[in-house]
PAVO-913513 format. One record per residue: x, y, z of N, C-alpha, C in turn; chain. Coordinates in steps of 0.05 Angstrom, whole numbers, plus 5000, padded with zeros to 4 digits. Atoms other than C-alpha are relative to their C-alpha. Example, Ala and Ser with C-alpha at 12.3 -4.5 7.8 and 13.67 -1.06 7.14 Angstrom:
% residues 2
n.east->5018 n.north->4976 n.up->5000 ca.east->5246 ca.north->4910 ca.up->5156 c.east->5018 c.north->5024 c.up->5000 ch->A
n.east->4984 n.north->4976 n.up->4999 ca.east->5273 ca.north->4979 ca.up->5143 c.east->4985 c.north->5022 c.up->5014 ch->A
//
This chain:
% residues 180
n.east->4988 n.north->5025 n.up->4991 ca.east->7680 ca.north->1261 ca.up->1014 c.east->4983 c.north->4988 c.up->5022 ch->A
n.east->5014 n.north->5014 n.up->4979 ca.east->7646 ca.north->1209 ca.up->1057 c.east->5013 c.north->5005 c.up->5026 ch->A
n.east->4988 n.north->4996 n.up->4973 ca.east->7657 ca.north->1212 ca.up->1132 c.east->5026 c.north->4985 c.up->5003 ch->A
n.east->4976 n.north->5017 n.up->4999 ca.east->7707 ca.north->1155 ca.up->1130 c.east->5003 c.north->4984 c.up->4974 ch->A
n.east->4995 n.north->5017 n.up->5023 ca.east->7739 ca.north->1121 ca.up->1071 c.east->5021 c.north->4979 c.up->5008 ch->A
n.east->4982 n.north->5022 n.up->4993 ca.east->7770 ca.north->1053 ca.up->1084 c.east->5015 c.north->4992 c.up->4974 ch->A
n.east->4982 n.north->5007 n.up->5022 ca.east->7828 ca.north->1033 ca.up->1040 c.east->5014 c.north->4974 c.up->5008 ch->A
n.east->4987 n.north->5026 n.up->4996 ca.east->7853 ca.north->0961 ca.up->1035 c.east->5023 c.north->4998 c.up->4980 ch->A
n.east->4976 n.north->5003 n.up->5017 ca.east->7924 ca.north->0959 ca.up->1007 c.east->5008 c.north->4971 c.up->5000 ch->A
n.east->4993 n.north->5028 n.up->5003 ca.east->7937 ca.north->0889 ca.up->0981 c.east->5026 c.north->4997 c.up->4986 ch->A
n.east->4975 n.north->5006 n.up->5014 ca.east->8007 ca.north->0867 ca.up->0966 c.east->4994 c.north->4978 c.up->4980 ch->A
n.east->5004 n.north->5020 n.up->5021 ca.east->8008 ca.north->0827 ca.up->0902 c.east->5010 c.north->4972 c.up->5010 ch->A
n.east->4991 n.north->5027 n.up->4994 ca.east->8017 ca.north->0751 ca.up->0905 c.east->5028 c.north->4995 c.up->4991 ch->A
n.east->4972 n.north->5007 n.up->5007 ca.east->8083 ca.north->0716 ca.up->0896 c.east->5003 c.north->5000 c.up->4969 ch->A
n.east->4994 n.north->4999 n.up->5029 ca.east->8113 ca.north->0731 ca.up->0827 c.east->5016 c.north->4976 c.up->4992 ch->A
n.east->4985 n.north->5023 n.up->5011 ca.east->8142 ca.north->0678 ca.up->0782 c.east->5030 c.north->5005 c.up->4999 ch->A
n.east->4972 n.north->4993 n.up->5000 ca.east->8208 ca.north->0716 ca.up->0781 c.east->5004 c.north->5022 c.up->5021 ch->A
n.east->4993 n.north->4980 n.up->4980 ca.east->8242 ca.north->0760 ca.up->0833 c.east->5000 c.north->5028 c.up->4987 ch->A
n.east->5001 n.north->4972 n.up->5009 ca.east->8234 ca.north->0836 ca.up->0826 c.east->5027 c.north->5008 c.up->4988 ch->A
n.east->4974 n.north->4993 n.up->5010 ca.east->8309 ca.north->0841 ca.up->0816 c.east->5006 c.north->4987 c.up->4973 ch->A
n.east->4996 n.north->5014 n.up->5026 ca.east->8304 ca.north->0793 ca.up->0756 c.east->4982 c.north->5010 c.up->4978 ch->A
n.east->5019 n.north->4992 n.up->5021 ca.east->8242 ca.north->0819 ca.up->0720 c.east->4982 c.north->5021 c.up->5012 ch->A
n.east->5016 n.north->4977 n.up->4989 ca.east->8207 ca.north->0886 ca.up->0730 c.east->4970 c.north->4994 c.up->4999 ch->A
n.east->5029 n.north->5004 n.up->5004 ca.east->8139 ca.north->0861 ca.up->0705 c.east->4992 c.north->4971 c.up->4998 ch->A
n.east->5007 n.north->5029 n.up->5000 ca.east->8134 ca.north->0787 ca.up->0721 c.east->4971 c.north->4996 c.up->5009 ch->A
n.east->5027 n.north->5008 n.up->4991 ca.east->8066 ca.north->0754 ca.up->0728 c.east->5002 c.north->4983 c.up->5026 ch->A
n.east->5000 n.north->5016 n.up->4975 ca.east->8045 ca.north->0711 ca.up->0787 c.east->5009 c.north->4971 c.up->4995 ch->A
n.east->4993 n.north->5029 n.up->5000 ca.east->8073 ca.north->0642 ca.up->0803 c.east->4974 c.north->4984 c.up->5005 ch->A
n.east->5023 n.north->5017 n.up->4993 ca.east->8026 ca.north->0584 ca.up->0815 c.east->4991 c.north->5006 c.up->5029 ch->A
n.east->5007 n.north->4992 n.up->4972 ca.east->8029 ca.north->0600 ca.up->0890 c.east->4987 c.north->5027 c.up->5000 ch->A
n.east->5011 n.north->4973 n.up->5001 ca.east->8015 ca.north->0673 ca.up->0874 c.east->4971 c.north->5000 c.up->4991 ch->A
n.east->5028 n.north->5002 n.up->5009 ca.east->7951 ca.north->0654 ca.up->0836 c.east->4982 c.north->4990 c.up->5022 ch->A
n.east->5015 n.north->5010 n.up->4978 ca.east->7928 ca.north->0614 ca.up->0896 c.east->4997 c.north->5022 c.up->5022 ch->A
n.east->5002 n.north->4978 n.up->4981 ca.east->7944 ca.north->0673 ca.up->0942 c.east->4980 c.north->5021 c.up->4991 ch->A
n.east->5020 n.north->4981 n.up->5011 ca.east->7902 ca.north->0718 ca.up->0896 c.east->4972 c.north->4990 c.up->5005 ch->A
n.east->5027 n.north->5012 n.up->4995 ca.east->7843 ca.north->0670 ca.up->0903 c.east->4994 c.north->5002 c.up->5030 ch->A
n.east->5004 n.north->4999 n.up->4971 ca.east->7853 ca.north->0668 ca.up->0979 c.east->4993 c.north->5028 c.up->5009 ch->A
n.east->5006 n.north->4972 n.up->4992 ca.east->7854 ca.north->0744 ca.up->0987 c.east->4973 c.north->5008 c.up->4989 ch->A
n.east->5026 n.north->4994 n.up->5010 ca.east->7793 ca.north->0749 ca.up->0942 c.east->4978 c.north->4988 c.up->5018 ch->A
n.east->5019 n.north->5012 n.up->4981 ca.east->7757 ca.north->0701 ca.up->0988 c.east->4997 c.north->5016 c.up->5026 ch->A
n.east->5000 n.north->4984 n.up->4976 ca.east->7777 ca.north->0742 ca.up->1048 c.east->4986 c.north->5027 c.up->4997 ch->A
n.east->5012 n.north->4974 n.up->5005 ca.east->7755 ca.north->0808 ca.up->1017 c.east->4972 c.north->5000 c.up->4989 ch->A
n.east->5026 n.north->5002 n.up->5013 ca.east->7692 ca.north->0784 ca.up->0982 c.east->4977 c.north->5011 c.up->5017 ch->A
n.east->5023 n.north->4990 n.up->4984 ca.east->7645 ca.north->0800 ca.up->1041 c.east->4998 c.north->5031 c.up->5001 ch->A
n.east->5001 n.north->4971 n.up->4999 ca.east->7663 ca.north->0874 ca.up->1036 c.east->4982 c.north->5012 c.up->4980 ch->A
n.east->5018 n.north->4993 n.up->5022 ca.east->7619 ca.north->0877 ca.up->0975 c.east->5015 c.north->5017 c.up->4979 ch->A
n.east->4987 n.north->4987 n.up->5023 ca.east->7633 ca.north->0919 ca.up->0914 c.east->5012 c.north->5027 c.up->5006 ch->A
n.east->4985 n.north->4976 n.up->4997 ca.east->7685 ca.north->0970 ca.up->0933 c.east->5014 c.north->5006 c.up->4974 ch->A
n.east->4984 n.north->4993 n.up->5023 ca.east->7725 ca.north->1007 ca.up->0881 c.east->5025 c.north->4983 c.up->5000 ch->A
n.east->4975 n.north->5015 n.up->5002 ca.east->7782 ca.north->0963 ca.up->0855 c.east->5020 c.north->5015 c.up->4983 ch->A
n.east->4979 n.north->4986 n.up->5013 ca.east->7847 ca.north->0995 ca.up->0835 c.east->5025 c.north->4983 c.up->5000 ch->A
n.east->4975 n.north->5016 n.up->5001 ca.east->7912 ca.north->0963 ca.up->0813 c.east->5023 c.north->5016 c.up->4988 ch->A
n.east->4975 n.north->4992 n.up->5013 ca.east->7983 ca.north->0981 ca.up->0798 c.east->4999 c.north->4990 c.up->4971 ch->A
n.east->5000 n.north->5010 n.up->5028 ca.east->7996 ca.north->0973 ca.up->0723 c.east->5017 c.north->4975 c.up->4997 ch->A
n.east->4983 n.north->5023 n.up->5003 ca.east->8046 ca.north->0917 ca.up->0737 c.east->4983 c.north->4974 c.up->5001 ch->A
n.east->5015 n.north->5024 n.up->5004 ca.east->8022 ca.north->0848 ca.up->0717 c.east->4994 c.north->4985 c.up->5025 ch->A
n.east->5005 n.north->5016 n.up->4975 ca.east->8030 ca.north->0814 ca.up->0785 c.east->4978 c.north->5013 c.up->5017 ch->A
n.east->5021 n.north->4987 n.up->4985 ca.east->7985 ca.north->0866 ca.up->0818 c.east->4973 c.north->4996 c.up->4986 ch->A
n.east->5025 n.north->5004 n.up->5015 ca.east->7932 ca.north->0862 ca.up->0763 c.east->4990 c.north->4971 c.up->5003 ch->A
n.east->5008 n.north->5028 n.up->4998 ca.east->7932 ca.north->0786 ca.up->0766 c.east->4990 c.north->4993 c.up->5029 ch->A
n.east->5010 n.north->5004 n.up->4973 ca.east->7923 ca.north->0789 ca.up->0842 c.east->4972 c.north->5012 c.up->5003 ch->A
n.east->5026 n.north->4987 n.up->4998 ca.east->7863 ca.north->0835 ca.up->0833 c.east->4978 c.north->4985 c.up->4985 ch->A
n.east->5020 n.north->5012 n.up->5017 ca.east->7828 ca.north->0793 ca.up->0780 c.east->4979 c.north->4982 c.up->5013 ch->A
n.east->5021 n.north->5016 n.up->4988 ca.east->7794 ca.north->0741 ca.up->0824 c.east->4979 c.north->5016 c.up->5015 ch->A
n.east->5019 n.north->4983 n.up->4986 ca.east->7762 ca.north->0795 ca.up->0867 c.east->4982 c.north->5015 c.up->4980 ch->A
n.east->5015 n.north->4986 n.up->5021 ca.east->7741 ca.north->0834 ca.up->0805 c.east->4979 c.north->4982 c.up->4988 ch->A
n.east->5020 n.north->5019 n.up->5010 ca.east->7707 ca.north->0772 ca.up->0778 c.east->4978 c.north->4994 c.up->5020 ch->A
n.east->5021 n.north->5006 n.up->4980 ca.east->7671 ca.north->0757 ca.up->0843 c.east->4980 c.north->5023 c.up->5003 ch->A
n.east->5017 n.north->4976 n.up->4997 ca.east->7645 ca.north->0828 ca.up->0849 c.east->4988 c.north->5010 c.up->4974 ch->A
n.east->5008 n.north->4991 n.up->5027 ca.east->7635 ca.north->0836 ca.up->0774 c.east->5003 c.north->5030 c.up->4997 ch->A
n.east->4994 n.north->4971 n.up->5003 ca.east->7668 ca.north->0904 ca.up->0776 c.east->5027 c.north->5002 c.up->4985 ch->A
n.east->4974 n.north->4997 n.up->5014 ca.east->7724 ca.north->0931 ca.up->0732 c.east->5022 c.north->5008 c.up->5019 ch->A
n.east->4976 n.north->4992 n.up->4985 ca.east->7794 ca.north->0940 ca.up->0758 c.east->5012 c.north->5025 c.up->4986 ch->A
n.east->4989 n.north->4975 n.up->5011 ca.east->7819 ca.north->1011 ca.up->0748 c.east->5031 c.north->4998 c.up->5003 ch->A
n.east->4971 n.north->5000 n.up->4999 ca.east->7893 ca.north->1015 ca.up->0731 c.east->5009 c.north->5029 c.up->5006 ch->A
n.east->4990 n.north->4973 n.up->4992 ca.east->7930 ca.north->1073 ca.up->0765 c.east->5030 c.north->4999 c.up->5004 ch->A
n.east->4970 n.north->5000 n.up->4999 ca.east->8004 ca.north->1086 ca.up->0753 c.east->5011 c.north->5010 c.up->5026 ch->A
n.east->4990 n.north->4988 n.up->4975 ca.east->8009 ca.north->1123 ca.up->0819 c.east->5004 c.north->4979 c.up->5022 ch->A
n.east->4997 n.north->5021 n.up->4980 ca.east->8005 ca.north->1057 ca.up->0857 c.east->5020 c.north->4978 c.up->4991 ch->A
n.east->4981 n.north->5020 n.up->5008 ca.east->8062 ca.north->1022 ca.up->0822 c.east->5024 c.north->5000 c.up->5019 ch->A
n.east->4977 n.north->5004 n.up->4982 ca.east->8127 ca.north->0999 ca.up->0855 c.east->5018 c.north->5024 c.up->4997 ch->A
n.east->4980 n.north->4978 n.up->4999 ca.east->8182 ca.north->1048 ca.up->0873 c.east->5016 c.north->5001 c.up->4974 ch->A
n.east->4985 n.north->4999 n.up->5025 ca.east->8218 ca.north->1075 ca.up->0812 c.east->5028 c.north->4989 c.up->5005 ch->A
n.east->4975 n.north->5014 n.up->4996 ca.east->8279 ca.north->1032 ca.up->0803 c.east->5021 c.north->5008 c.up->4978 ch->A
n.east->4979 n.north->4997 n.up->5020 ca.east->8345 ca.north->1036 ca.up->0767 c.east->4993 c.north->4982 c.up->4976 ch->A
n.east->5007 n.north->5017 n.up->5023 ca.east->8335 ca.north->1010 ca.up->0695 c.east->5020 c.north->4977 c.up->4996 ch->A
n.east->4980 n.north->5021 n.up->5004 ca.east->8398 ca.north->0967 ca.up->0699 c.east->4992 c.north->4976 c.up->5018 ch->A
n.east->5009 n.north->5024 n.up->4985 ca.east->8374 ca.north->0897 ca.up->0719 c.east->5021 c.north->4989 c.up->5018 ch->A
n.east->4978 n.north->5010 n.up->4984 ca.east->8442 ca.north->0878 ca.up->0746 c.east->5003 c.north->5015 c.up->5026 ch->A
n.east->4997 n.north->4982 n.up->4976 ca.east->8440 ca.north->0936 ca.up->0796 c.east->4975 c.north->5001 c.up->5017 ch->A
n.east->5026 n.north->4997 n.up->4986 ca.east->8367 ca.north->0929 ca.up->0819 c.east->5002 c.north->4991 c.up->5029 ch->A
n.east->4999 n.north->5011 n.up->4973 ca.east->8380 ca.north->0885 ca.up->0880 c.east->5016 c.north->5017 c.up->5019 ch->A
n.east->4983 n.north->4983 n.up->4983 ca.east->8437 ca.north->0928 ca.up->0906 c.east->4986 c.north->5027 c.up->5005 ch->A
n.east->5013 n.north->4974 n.up->4997 ca.east->8398 ca.north->0992 ca.up->0892 c.east->4977 c.north->4998 c.up->5020 ch->A
n.east->5023 n.north->5003 n.up->4982 ca.east->8336 ca.north->0966 ca.up->0928 c.east->5010 c.north->4997 c.up->5029 ch->A
n.east->4989 n.north->5003 n.up->4973 ca.east->8377 ca.north->0944 ca.up->0989 c.east->5009 c.north->5027 c.up->5011 ch->A
n.east->4991 n.north->4974 n.up->4991 ca.east->8408 ca.north->1013 ca.up->0992 c.east->4977 c.north->5019 c.up->5007 ch->A
n.east->5022 n.north->4982 n.up->4996 ca.east->8343 ca.north->1051 ca.up->0985 c.east->4983 c.north->4992 c.up->5024 ch->A
n.east->5016 n.north->5009 n.up->4978 ca.east->8308 ca.north->1007 ca.up->1036 c.east->5012 c.north->5007 c.up->5027 ch->A
n.east->4987 n.north->4992 n.up->4975 ca.east->8358 ca.north->1027 ca.up->1089 c.east->5000 c.north->5030 c.up->5005 ch->A
n.east->5001 n.north->4971 n.up->4998 ca.east->8346 ca.north->1101 ca.up->1077 c.east->4978 c.north->5010 c.up->5018 ch->A
n.east->5022 n.north->4985 n.up->4988 ca.east->8304 ca.north->1152 ca.up->1113 c.east->4989 c.north->5018 c.up->4978 ch->A
n.east->5014 n.north->4986 n.up->5021 ca.east->8255 ca.north->1193 ca.up->1073 c.east->5016 c.north->5025 c.up->4991 ch->A
n.east->4986 n.north->4975 n.up->5008 ca.east->8298 ca.north->1257 ca.up->1074 c.east->5026 c.north->4993 c.up->4985 ch->A
n.east->4975 n.north->5008 n.up->5014 ca.east->8356 ca.north->1217 ca.up->1043 c.east->4995 c.north->4990 c.up->4971 ch->A
n.east->5005 n.north->5012 n.up->5026 ca.east->8321 ca.north->1191 ca.up->0980 c.east->5001 c.north->5021 c.up->4978 ch->A
n.east->4999 n.north->4983 n.up->5023 ca.east->8324 ca.north->1219 ca.up->0910 c.east->4973 c.north->5014 c.up->4996 ch->A
n.east->5025 n.north->4985 n.up->5006 ca.east->8273 ca.north->1269 ca.up->0884 c.east->4979 c.north->4983 c.up->4986 ch->A
n.east->5020 n.north->5016 n.up->5014 ca.east->8241 ca.north->1217 ca.up->0839 c.east->4986 c.north->4980 c.up->5019 ch->A
n.east->5012 n.north->5018 n.up->4981 ca.east->8228 ca.north->1170 ca.up->0898 c.east->4980 c.north->5017 c.up->5018 ch->A
n.east->5017 n.north->4983 n.up->4985 ca.east->8199 ca.north->1228 ca.up->0938 c.east->4975 c.north->5007 c.up->4984 ch->A
n.east->5023 n.north->4993 n.up->5018 ca.east->8155 ca.north->1248 ca.up->0879 c.east->4981 c.north->4976 c.up->4997 ch->A
n.east->5016 n.north->5024 n.up->5002 ca.east->8131 ca.north->1176 ca.up->0872 c.east->4982 c.north->4997 c.up->5025 ch->A
n.east->5015 n.north->5002 n.up->4975 ca.east->8110 ca.north->1174 ca.up->0946 c.east->4979 c.north->5021 c.up->5001 ch->A
n.east->5020 n.north->4978 n.up->4998 ca.east->8076 ca.north->1242 ca.up->0942 c.east->4977 c.north->4996 c.up->4981 ch->A
n.east->5021 n.north->5005 n.up->5020 ca.east->8037 ca.north->1223 ca.up->0879 c.east->4981 c.north->4978 c.up->5011 ch->A
n.east->5018 n.north->5021 n.up->4989 ca.east->8011 ca.north->1159 ca.up->0912 c.east->4984 c.north->5010 c.up->5024 ch->A
n.east->5014 n.north->4989 n.up->4977 ca.east->7993 ca.north->1196 ca.up->0976 c.east->4977 c.north->5018 c.up->4991 ch->A
n.east->5021 n.north->4983 n.up->5010 ca.east->7954 ca.north->1249 ca.up->0938 c.east->4978 c.north->4984 c.up->4988 ch->A
n.east->5021 n.north->5017 n.up->5012 ca.east->7918 ca.north->1195 ca.up->0899 c.east->4983 c.north->4986 c.up->5022 ch->A
n.east->5014 n.north->5013 n.up->4977 ca.east->7901 ca.north->1160 ca.up->0965 c.east->4980 c.north->5020 c.up->5012 ch->A
n.east->5017 n.north->4980 n.up->4987 ca.east->7873 ca.north->1224 ca.up->0996 c.east->4977 c.north->5009 c.up->4982 ch->A
n.east->5021 n.north->4991 n.up->5018 ca.east->7833 ca.north->1239 ca.up->0933 c.east->4978 c.north->4979 c.up->4995 ch->A
n.east->5020 n.north->5020 n.up->5003 ca.east->7794 ca.north->1174 ca.up->0936 c.east->4973 c.north->5010 c.up->5010 ch->A
n.east->5026 n.north->4990 n.up->4993 ca.east->7720 ca.north->1188 ca.up->0938 c.east->4983 c.north->4979 c.up->5014 ch->A
n.east->5015 n.north->5022 n.up->4986 ca.east->7698 ca.north->1120 ca.up->0966 c.east->5020 c.north->4978 c.up->5008 ch->A
n.east->4983 n.north->5022 n.up->4991 ca.east->7726 ca.north->1059 ca.up->1000 c.east->5009 c.north->4983 c.up->4977 ch->A
n.east->4987 n.north->5013 n.up->5023 ca.east->7773 ca.north->1020 ca.up->0956 c.east->5019 c.north->4978 c.up->5009 ch->A
n.east->4979 n.north->5021 n.up->4997 ca.east->7817 ca.north->0959 ca.up->0950 c.east->5021 c.north->5007 c.up->4978 ch->A
n.east->4978 n.north->4993 n.up->5018 ca.east->7885 ca.north->0976 ca.up->0919 c.east->5020 c.north->4977 c.up->5000 ch->A
n.east->4981 n.north->5022 n.up->5003 ca.east->7929 ca.north->0920 ca.up->0893 c.east->5027 c.north->5013 c.up->4991 ch->A
n.east->4976 n.north->4985 n.up->5003 ca.east->8000 ca.north->0944 ca.up->0898 c.east->5025 c.north->4984 c.up->5009 ch->A
n.east->4974 n.north->5012 n.up->4996 ca.east->8071 ca.north->0930 ca.up->0922 c.east->5011 c.north->5007 c.up->5028 ch->A
n.east->4986 n.north->4998 n.up->4974 ca.east->8116 ca.north->0923 ca.up->0984 c.east->5008 c.north->5028 c.up->5006 ch->A
n.east->4990 n.north->4973 n.up->4993 ca.east->8149 ca.north->0991 ca.up->0979 c.east->4978 c.north->5021 c.up->5000 ch->A
n.east->5022 n.north->4980 n.up->5000 ca.east->8085 ca.north->1029 ca.up->0961 c.east->4984 c.north->4998 c.up->5026 ch->A
n.east->5014 n.north->5004 n.up->4975 ca.east->8050 ca.north->0999 ca.up->1022 c.east->5015 c.north->5013 c.up->5022 ch->A
n.east->4983 n.north->4987 n.up->4979 ca.east->8108 ca.north->1020 ca.up->1066 c.east->5000 c.north->5030 c.up->4997 ch->A
n.east->5000 n.north->4971 n.up->5004 ca.east->8108 ca.north->1089 ca.up->1035 c.east->4975 c.north->5013 c.up->5011 ch->A
n.east->5025 n.north->4988 n.up->4990 ca.east->8035 ca.north->1100 ca.up->1052 c.east->4998 c.north->4997 c.up->5031 ch->A
n.east->5000 n.north->5003 n.up->4970 ca.east->8042 ca.north->1072 ca.up->1123 c.east->5019 c.north->5019 c.up->5013 ch->A
n.east->4981 n.north->4981 n.up->4987 ca.east->8104 ca.north->1113 ca.up->1138 c.east->4990 c.north->5029 c.up->4997 ch->A
n.east->5011 n.north->4973 n.up->5002 ca.east->8070 ca.north->1176 ca.up->1111 c.east->4978 c.north->5004 c.up->5020 ch->A
n.east->5022 n.north->4998 n.up->4981 ca.east->8008 ca.north->1163 ca.up->1153 c.east->5010 c.north->5002 c.up->5029 ch->A
n.east->4990 n.north->5001 n.up->4973 ca.east->8049 ca.north->1149 ca.up->1216 c.east->5023 c.north->5020 c.up->5006 ch->A
n.east->4978 n.north->4981 n.up->4998 ca.east->8103 ca.north->1201 ca.up->1202 c.east->5027 c.north->4986 c.up->5007 ch->A
n.east->4975 n.north->5016 n.up->4997 ca.east->8156 ca.north->1146 ca.up->1206 c.east->5021 c.north->5010 c.up->4980 ch->A
n.east->4979 n.north->4989 n.up->5018 ca.east->8222 ca.north->1169 ca.up->1177 c.east->5014 c.north->4978 c.up->4983 ch->A
n.east->4988 n.north->5022 n.up->5016 ca.east->8246 ca.north->1100 ca.up->1153 c.east->4983 c.north->4994 c.up->4976 ch->A
n.east->5015 n.north->5008 n.up->5024 ca.east->8226 ca.north->1078 ca.up->1083 c.east->4984 c.north->4974 c.up->5005 ch->A
n.east->5013 n.north->5026 n.up->4995 ca.east->8210 ca.north->1008 ca.up->1108 c.east->4996 c.north->4997 c.up->5030 ch->A
n.east->5006 n.north->5003 n.up->4972 ca.east->8174 ca.north->1000 ca.up->1174 c.east->4988 c.north->4972 c.up->5007 ch->A
n.east->5010 n.north->5027 n.up->4996 ca.east->8146 ca.north->0929 ca.up->1164 c.east->5002 c.north->4985 c.up->4974 ch->A
n.east->4997 n.north->5017 n.up->5024 ca.east->8147 ca.north->0871 ca.up->1115 c.east->4973 c.north->4986 c.up->4995 ch->A
n.east->5025 n.north->5012 n.up->5007 ca.east->8078 ca.north->0857 ca.up->1087 c.east->5004 c.north->4974 c.up->4984 ch->A
n.east->4998 n.north->5025 n.up->5015 ca.east->8071 ca.north->0785 ca.up->1063 c.east->4986 c.north->5002 c.up->4974 ch->A
n.east->5014 n.north->5001 n.up->5026 ca.east->8048 ca.north->0767 ca.up->0993 c.east->4970 c.north->4997 c.up->5006 ch->A
n.east->5030 n.north->5001 n.up->4999 ca.east->7973 ca.north->0778 ca.up->0985 c.east->4990 c.north->5008 c.up->5028 ch->A
n.east->5010 n.north->4991 n.up->4973 ca.east->7969 ca.north->0809 ca.up->1055 c.east->4985 c.north->5027 c.up->4996 ch->A
n.east->5017 n.north->4977 n.up->5002 ca.east->7921 ca.north->0866 ca.up->1069 c.east->5009 c.north->5020 c.up->5023 ch->A
n.east->4994 n.north->4978 n.up->4982 ca.east->7941 ca.north->0932 ca.up->1102 c.east->4976 c.north->5019 c.up->4999 ch->A
n.east->5024 n.north->4985 n.up->5000 ca.east->7881 ca.north->0972 ca.up->1123 c.east->5005 c.north->5029 c.up->5011 ch->A
n.east->4998 n.north->4972 n.up->4992 ca.east->7879 ca.north->1048 ca.up->1126 c.east->4972 c.north->5012 c.up->5001 ch->A
n.east->5026 n.north->4985 n.up->5000 ca.east->7823 ca.north->1097 ca.up->1141 c.east->5007 c.north->5030 c.up->4996 ch->A
n.east->4998 n.north->4971 n.up->5004 ca.east->7820 ca.north->1167 ca.up->1113 c.east->4977 c.north->5012 c.up->5015 ch->A
n.east->5020 n.north->4989 n.up->4982 ca.east->7784 ca.north->1206 ca.up->1166 c.east->4994 c.north->5030 c.up->4995 ch->A
n.east->5004 n.north->4972 n.up->5007 ca.east->7791 ca.north->1277 ca.up->1141 c.east->5020 c.north->5007 c.up->4979 ch->A
n.east->4981 n.north->4992 n.up->5021 ca.east->7825 ca.north->1314 ca.up->1085 c.east->5029 c.north->5002 c.up->5012 ch->A
n.east->4972 n.north->5000 n.up->4991 ca.east->7899 ca.north->1299 ca.up->1095 c.east->5006 c.north->4984 c.up->5024 ch->A
n.east->4996 n.north->5017 n.up->4977 ca.east->7889 ca.north->1253 ca.up->1154 c.east->4994 c.north->4971 c.up->4993 ch->A
n.east->5003 n.north->5029 n.up->5006 ca.east->7898 ca.north->1178 ca.up->1150 c.east->5009 c.north->4984 c.up->5024 ch->A
n.east->4992 n.north->5018 n.up->4978 ca.east->7899 ca.north->1125 ca.up->1204 c.east->5007 c.north->4973 c.up->4989 ch->A
n.east->4993 n.north->5028 n.up->5007 ca.east->7932 ca.north->1057 ca.up->1199 c.east->4985 c.north->4982 c.up->5020 ch->A
n.east->5017 n.north->5017 n.up->4984 ca.east->7883 ca.north->1005 ca.up->1224 c.east->5013 c.north->4972 c.up->5004 ch->A
n.east->4986 n.north->5025 n.up->4997 ca.east->7924 ca.north->0942 ca.up->1210 c.east->5021 c.north->4999 c.up->4978 ch->A
n.east->4979 n.north->5001 n.up->5019 ca.east->7988 ca.north->0925 ca.up->1174 c.east->5006 c.north->4971 c.up->4992 ch->A
n.east->4992 n.north->5025 n.up->5011 ca.east->7999 ca.north->0866 ca.up->1129 c.east->4986 c.north->4975 c.up->5008 ch->A
n.east->5015 n.north->5024 n.up->4991 ca.east->7946 ca.north->0820 ca.up->1157 c.east->4976 c.north->4996 c.up->4983 ch->A
n.east->5025 n.north->5006 n.up->5014 ca.east->7889 ca.north->0785 ca.up->1123 c.east->4977 c.north->5007 c.up->5019 ch->A
n.east->5023 n.north->4993 n.up->4983 ca.east->7821 ca.north->0808 ca.up->1147 c.east->4982 c.north->4977 c.up->5003 ch->A
//
């Protein structure tokens, strides 16, 4: 592993439908502009590894940067949004309930989701930009800071949270939810 690996967690742009309405909605018109804006912000970093959640809104947010750098976007299921109840009518209530939890109170599948993403993060071999989701970003920040709440901040659409992996199993939070 390199001495330091920088990781840029990018929350996807605004979706055309709310998460409680559609699990895999694409970006809205505003979301596409946010994707272009974050690509402009990140372009000077040069060709880092690009990884995306499999969900359409994350992939569409990654596309402008992938085009600029002329690099492929790797899809990784471990960076998708928190596993949700399959019942669309219950999603909003379920999400509000889980967001108010502490990590020791969540179900095993939510804990497994967080652990899989954390292990994937620590296994990165080079600096990367990961296009992902609100809850995943919070899960990585709370794991790095040992925060017990599931949600410790509210990253804006297309915002960048920067982490640095400094040693096996150690991760620093450099900035949360801000464009660079």
